[in-house]
C-alpha positions as CSV (number, residue, x, y, z in Angstrom):
1,M,91.1,64.4,91.4
2,D,93.6,61.8,92.6
3,T,96.7,62.5,94.7
4,R,99.0,62.5,91.7
5,D,96.9,65.1,89.9
6,F,96.8,67.2,93.0
7,I,100.6,67.1,93.5
8,R,101.2,67.9,89.8
9,G,98.8,70.8,90.1
10,L,100.7,72.1,93.1
11,R,104.0,71.9,91.3
12,N,102.6,73.7,88.3
13,M,101.2,76.7,90.2
14,D,102.9,80.0,90.1
15,A,105.1,79.8,93.2
16,V,105.8,83.5,93.4
17,F,102.1,84.4,93.3
18,L,101.2,81.7,95.9
19,L,104.0,82.9,98.3
20,M,102.8,86.5,98.1
21,V,99.2,85.4,98.8
22,L,100.4,83.4,101.9
23,L,102.5,86.4,103.1
24,L,99.6,88.8,102.9
25,L,97.2,86.4,104.5
26,G,99.7,85.7,107.4
27,I,100.3,89.4,108.0
28,G,96.6,90.1,107.7
29,L,95.7,87.6,110.4
30,V,98.4,89.0,112.7
31,M,97.1,92.5,112.2
32,L,93.5,91.4,112.7
33,L,94.4,89.8,116.1
34,S,96.1,93.0,117.1
35,A,93.4,95.3,115.9
36,S,90.4,93.3,117.1
37,F,91.1,92.1,120.6
38,P,89.8,95.2,122.5
39,S,86.5,95.4,120.7
40,A,86.1,91.6,120.7
41,Y,86.6,91.5,124.5
42,Y,84.2,94.4,124.9
43,E,81.5,93.0,122.7
44,T,81.8,89.2,123.4
45,G,84.0,88.8,126.5
46,E,86.5,86.8,124.4
47,A,89.5,88.8,123.1
48,T,90.3,86.3,120.3
49,Y,86.7,85.9,119.1
50,Y,87.1,87.6,115.7
51,F,90.6,86.2,115.2
52,K,89.5,82.6,115.8
53,R,86.6,82.9,113.3
54,Q,88.9,84.5,110.8
55,V,91.5,81.7,111.1
56,F,88.8,79.1,110.6
57,F,87.6,80.7,107.3
58,A,91.3,81.2,106.3
59,A,91.9,77.5,106.7
60,M,88.8,76.6,104.7
61,G,89.8,79.2,102.1
62,L,93.3,77.9,101.7
63,M,92.0,74.3,101.1
64,A,89.6,75.7,98.5
65,M,92.3,77.8,96.9
66,L,94.7,74.9,96.5
67,G,91.9,72.6,95.4
68,I,90.7,75.0,92.7
69,G,94.3,75.9,91.7
70,C,95.0,72.2,90.9
71,Q,92.0,71.9,88.6
72,D,91.5,73.1,85.0
73,Y,89.6,76.4,85.2
74,A,87.5,75.4,82.1
75,W,84.8,74.2,84.4
76,L,84.0,77.8,85.2
77,R,82.5,78.2,81.7
78,R,79.7,75.8,82.6
79,I,78.6,77.6,85.7
80,A,79.0,81.1,84.4
81,K,75.3,81.7,83.6
82,P,73.8,79.9,86.6
83,A,76.2,81.7,88.9
84,M,75.2,85.1,87.5
85,A,71.5,84.2,87.9
86,G,72.1,83.1,91.4
87,A,74.0,86.2,92.3
88,L,71.2,88.4,90.9
89,L,68.7,86.5,93.0
90,L,70.7,87.1,96.1
91,L,71.0,90.8,95.4
92,V,67.2,90.9,95.3
93,L,66.7,88.8,98.4
94,V,69.1,91.0,100.5
95,L,66.6,93.9,100.0
96,V,63.7,91.9,101.3
97,P,62.9,92.8,105.0
98,G,63.6,89.9,107.3
99,I,66.2,88.3,105.0
100,G,68.7,91.1,104.6
101,V,70.5,92.3,107.7
102,V,70.1,96.1,108.2
103,R,73.1,97.8,109.6
104,N,73.8,101.6,109.5
105,N,70.7,102.1,107.4
106,A,71.9,99.7,104.7
107,S,70.9,96.1,103.9
108,R,74.0,94.5,102.4
109,T,74.3,91.1,104.1
110,I,72.3,87.9,104.6
111,S,72.8,86.0,107.8
112,G,73.2,82.2,107.8
113,A,71.7,81.1,111.1
114,G,74.1,83.3,113.0
115,L,77.1,81.2,111.8
116,F,78.1,83.4,108.9
117,T,77.1,86.5,107.0
118,L,77.1,86.6,103.2
119,Q,77.4,89.8,101.2
120,P,75.7,89.2,97.8
121,S,77.6,92.1,96.2
122,E,80.9,90.2,96.6
123,L,79.5,87.1,95.0
124,A,77.9,89.3,92.2
125,T,81.3,90.8,91.4
126,L,82.9,87.4,91.0
127,A,79.9,86.2,89.0
128,V,80.3,89.2,86.6
129,I,84.0,88.3,86.1
130,V,83.2,84.7,85.3
131,Q,80.2,85.5,83.1
132,F,81.9,88.3,81.2
133,S,85.1,86.2,80.7
134,A,83.2,83.2,79.4
135,S,81.1,85.3,77.0
136,I,83.8,87.7,75.8
137,A,86.3,84.8,75.3
138,K,84.0,83.5,72.4
139,K,84.1,86.8,70.6
140,K,86.9,88.7,68.9
141,A,85.9,91.0,66.0
142,Q,82.3,90.9,67.3
143,M,83.5,92.9,70.3
144,Q,83.9,95.9,68.0
145,T,80.2,96.1,67.4
146,W,77.6,97.8,69.7
147,R,75.2,94.9,69.5
148,E,77.6,92.2,70.5
149,G,80.4,94.0,72.3
150,V,78.7,96.6,74.4
151,R,74.9,96.3,74.7
152,P,74.5,93.0,76.4
153,Y,77.3,93.7,78.9
154,F,76.2,97.2,79.6
155,W,72.6,96.2,80.5
156,L,73.9,93.4,82.8
157,L,76.2,95.8,84.5
158,L,73.4,98.3,84.9
159,L,71.1,95.7,86.5
160,T,73.8,94.3,88.8
161,A,75.3,97.6,89.9
162,G,71.8,99.1,90.2
163,L,70.8,96.4,92.7
164,V,74.0,96.9,94.7
165,L,73.4,100.7,94.7
166,V,69.9,100.3,96.1
167,E,71.3,98.6,99.3
168,P,72.9,101.2,99.3
169,H,76.5,100.2,98.6
170,L,78.2,102.8,96.4
171,S,81.7,101.2,96.6
172,G,80.2,97.8,95.7
173,A,78.5,99.3,92.6
174,V,81.8,101.0,91.6
175,L,83.6,97.6,91.8
176,V,81.0,95.9,89.7
177,F,81.1,98.6,87.0
178,G,84.8,99.0,87.2
179,V,85.7,95.3,86.8
180,G,83.1,94.9,84.0
181,A,84.4,97.9,82.1
182,I,87.9,96.6,82.4
183,L,87.0,93.2,81.0
184,M,85.1,94.9,78.1
185,A,88.1,97.0,77.3
186,V,90.5,94.0,77.4
187,G,88.0,92.1,75.3
188,G,88.4,94.6,72.5
189,I,85.6,97.1,72.4
190,R,86.2,100.3,70.4
191,L,88.4,103.0,71.9
192,R,85.7,105.7,71.5
193,W,83.3,103.7,73.8
194,I,86.0,103.5,76.4
195,V,86.7,107.2,76.2
196,G,83.0,108.0,76.3
197,A,82.5,105.8,79.4
198,G,85.5,107.5,81.1
199,V,84.0,111.0,80.4
200,L,80.6,109.9,81.8
201,A,82.3,108.5,84.9
202,A,84.2,111.7,85.4
203,L,81.1,113.7,85.0
204,G,79.3,111.6,87.6
205,V,82.1,112.1,90.1
206,C,82.0,115.8,89.5
207,L,78.2,115.9,90.1
208,L,78.6,113.8,93.2
209,L,81.3,116.1,94.7
210,S,79.5,119.3,93.8
211,G,76.3,118.1,95.5
212,V,74.1,118.0,92.4
213,I,73.7,114.2,93.1
214,P,72.4,114.1,96.7
215,Y,73.6,110.5,97.5
216,G,75.9,110.5,100.5
217,R,76.0,114.3,100.7
218,S,77.0,114.3,104.4
219,R,79.9,112.0,103.6
220,I,81.1,114.3,101.0
221,D,81.0,117.3,103.3
222,M,82.9,115.4,106.1
223,W,85.4,114.1,103.6
224,K,86.3,117.7,102.6
225,D,86.7,118.7,106.3
226,P,86.2,115.9,108.8
227,F,87.4,118.0,111.7
228,A,84.5,120.4,111.1
229,D,82.3,117.9,113.1
230,A,85.0,115.7,114.6
231,Q,82.6,114.4,117.3
232,G,79.7,113.9,114.9
233,A,79.5,113.0,111.2
234,G,83.3,113.4,110.7
235,Y,84.2,111.3,113.7
236,Q,85.3,108.2,111.8
237,L,87.5,109.9,109.3
238,S,89.0,112.3,111.8
239,Q,89.9,109.3,114.1
240,S,91.4,107.5,111.1
241,L,93.6,110.4,110.3
242,I,94.7,110.7,114.0
243,T,95.4,107.0,114.0
244,I,97.6,107.2,110.9
245,G,99.4,110.3,112.2
246,S,100.1,108.6,115.6
247,G,102.2,105.9,113.9
248,G,104.8,108.3,112.4
249,L,107.6,106.8,110.4
250,T,108.3,103.6,112.3
251,G,105.0,103.1,114.3
252,V,104.3,102.6,118.0
253,G,105.0,98.9,117.8
254,L,103.0,95.8,116.9
255,G,100.1,95.4,119.3
256,R,100.6,98.8,121.0
257,S,97.9,100.8,119.1
258,R,96.0,103.1,121.4
259,Q,93.3,104.1,118.9
260,K,92.0,100.5,118.7
261,F,90.7,100.8,122.2
262,L,87.2,101.8,121.0
263,F,88.3,105.2,119.6
264,L,88.4,104.3,115.9
265,P,85.2,102.7,114.6
266,E,85.5,99.6,112.4
267,E,89.2,99.2,113.5
268,H,89.2,95.5,112.6
269,N,87.2,95.9,109.5
270,D,87.1,98.6,106.9
271,F,89.6,100.8,108.8
272,I,92.2,98.2,109.8
273,F,94.8,99.8,107.5
274,A,94.8,102.8,109.9
275,I,95.8,100.5,112.7
276,V,98.5,99.1,110.4
277,C,99.9,102.6,109.9
278,E,99.8,103.3,113.7
279,E,101.5,100.1,114.8
280,L,103.9,99.6,111.9
281,G,104.4,103.2,110.8
282,L,104.8,104.6,107.3
283,I,107.6,102.1,106.6
284,G,105.6,99.0,107.6
285,A,102.5,100.2,105.8
286,G,104.5,101.1,102.7
287,L,106.0,97.6,102.6
288,I,102.6,96.0,102.8
289,L,101.4,98.2,100.0
290,L,104.4,97.2,97.9
291,L,103.5,93.6,98.6
292,F,100.0,94.2,97.3
293,M,101.5,95.9,94.2
294,A,103.8,93.0,93.6
295,L,100.8,90.6,93.8
296,I,98.8,92.7,91.4
297,L,101.6,92.9,88.9
298,R,102.2,89.2,89.1
299,G,98.5,88.6,88.5
300,Y,98.6,90.6,85.3
301,W,101.8,88.7,84.3
302,I,99.9,85.4,84.7
303,A,97.1,86.9,82.6
304,L,99.5,87.8,79.8
305,H,100.8,84.2,79.8
306,A,97.5,82.4,80.1
307,R,96.7,79.3,78.0
308,D,93.7,80.9,76.3
309,R,91.6,84.0,76.1
310,F,89.2,82.8,78.8
311,G,92.1,82.4,81.2
312,T,93.5,85.8,80.4
313,L,90.1,87.5,81.0
314,L,89.6,85.6,84.3
315,A,93.1,86.6,85.6
316,V,92.6,90.2,84.5
317,G,89.2,90.5,86.1
318,I,90.2,89.0,89.4
319,T,93.5,90.9,89.6
320,S,91.7,94.2,88.7
321,L,89.1,93.5,91.4
322,L,92.0,93.1,93.9
323,A,93.6,96.3,92.7
324,L,90.4,98.3,92.9
325,Q,89.5,97.0,96.4
326,T,93.0,97.8,97.7
327,F,93.0,101.3,96.2
328,L,89.5,102.2,97.3
329,N,90.1,101.0,100.9
330,V,93.4,102.7,101.4
331,G,92.0,105.8,99.7
332,V,89.1,105.9,102.1
333,V,91.2,105.3,105.2
334,T,93.7,108.0,104.3
335,G,91.1,110.5,103.4
336,L,91.9,110.5,99.7
337,L,88.4,109.3,98.9
338,P,85.0,109.9,100.6
339,T,84.2,107.4,103.3
340,T,82.3,104.3,102.1
341,G,82.2,100.7,103.2
342,I,84.9,98.6,101.5
343,S,87.2,96.1,103.1
344,L,90.9,95.6,102.6
345,P,91.6,92.1,101.1
346,F,93.2,89.6,103.4
347,F,93.2,92.0,106.3
348,S,89.7,93.2,107.1
349,Y,87.5,91.0,109.3
350,G,84.9,88.9,107.4
351,G,85.1,85.2,107.1
352,T,83.0,84.6,104.0
353,A,84.7,87.6,102.3
354,L,88.2,86.1,103.0
355,F,87.0,82.7,101.9
356,L,85.8,84.2,98.6
357,Q,89.0,86.1,98.1
358,L,91.1,82.9,98.5
359,I,88.8,81.2,96.0
360,E,89.6,84.0,93.5
361,M,93.3,83.6,94.2
362,G,92.8,79.9,93.5
363,I,91.3,80.7,90.1
364,I,94.4,82.7,89.2
365,L,96.7,79.9,90.4
366,S,94.7,77.5,88.2
367,V,95.3,79.8,85.2
368,S,99.0,79.8,85.9
369,A,99.1,76.0,86.4
370,Q,97.3,75.2,83.2
371,E,99.7,77.4,81.3
372,K,102.7,75.5,82.7
373,E,100.9,72.2,81.9
374,K,100.4,73.4,78.3
375,N,104.1,74.2,78.0
376,L,105.1,70.9,79.4
377,A,102.9,69.1,76.9
378,R,104.8,70.8,74.0
379,I,108.1,69.3,75.2
C-alpha cells in the first residue's frame, strides 16, 4: 500500500467510530494507570510497569488498526479457514501441560518467552466471526435449511466452545456461542431454530443457577450472597460492591481510590470497572457506559451500510462481541451476573487482548471505508 492509498483510506474511514475508539482507549489507559500502580509497585517495584506495557501494545494496536482500516477487508475471506484451524490448534495446545499457563486452576493462556501472554479463546472468537462471515456471505436461501444453514455452524461452535469450556472458561465459551448464534440469525436461519436455541440457553441458565449443573457451584452461591463468606469465597465480589458503593454519585476523585491498595483483587484487570465507579462515581461510570453504547450503535450502523453481505456480517459479529464483553464484564463487577473471568474492552490490563481488540476495530473501519469508496465510485 502506497502513501496515497493510505491517506485515502484514512479519509474514507468512519470518523465518528474512530473518534469514539480513541476516546475509550485514552480513558482506559488513564484508568489503568490509576488502578494498577499500587499492585505494580508491590509486585514488580515499578509503579508504572503495567501501564508502560499497555501503552506499548496500544501503540502497536493503533498502527495495526489504521493499517487494516485502510485496506479492503476482502483479504479476510482468504484466511478464514486457516485462521479457524490455527485457533482450534491453539485451543488444544493451551490444555497441554507445560504449554498452557495454569492460574487459579485454569489453563487459559500461552506465554511467549515471558514477553507476552496469548489467550487462544480470544483468537478463536475472532476466527469464528471471520469464518462464519465468509461462509454465510455465500449463502442466502440455503441458510433456511438445516443442512446448510445450521448443522455445519452448530458443530463448529460446539467444538470451539467445548474446548474453551474445558480450560475452564465459561464466559469465553458464552462469547463464542453468542457471537456465532448472532451471525447465524443475521445470516437468515429460520425463526423456529432461533427460538429453540433461546429456550435451550434459558434452560441451561436455570439448571446452572439451581445447582443441577455443578460447574462453578461455589461461584453461584457467592453470587447470591457474597457477604455470607466475605473473607473467603465471596471476597472478590463483596470487595467489588464495596468499591462501587464507595464512589457514590461523583466519586472520590481520579487516582484517589482506596480499594486499589490491594483490597480489591484483579483491580487493574477484570474488576477495573469497580475502580472506575469508585474514582469517577456513578456519573463518570455512566458516561463511559454511554460512550460504549454509542460505539456499539455506530458499529451496527456501519454494518447496515456495508458494501456487501460479507462486510455486514463482519461488522455485526465484531460489534456484537464488543457488546457482549462489555455487558458481561459490567454485569459481573456489579453483581448482576456470577463472577467469571472476562475483561472490559480498552480498559482491562492485557497487551495482546488490547492489540486484538484494536485489530477488530480496524476491520470495522475497513468496512466503513470501503462503503464510502463504493459510493465515491458511483459519482
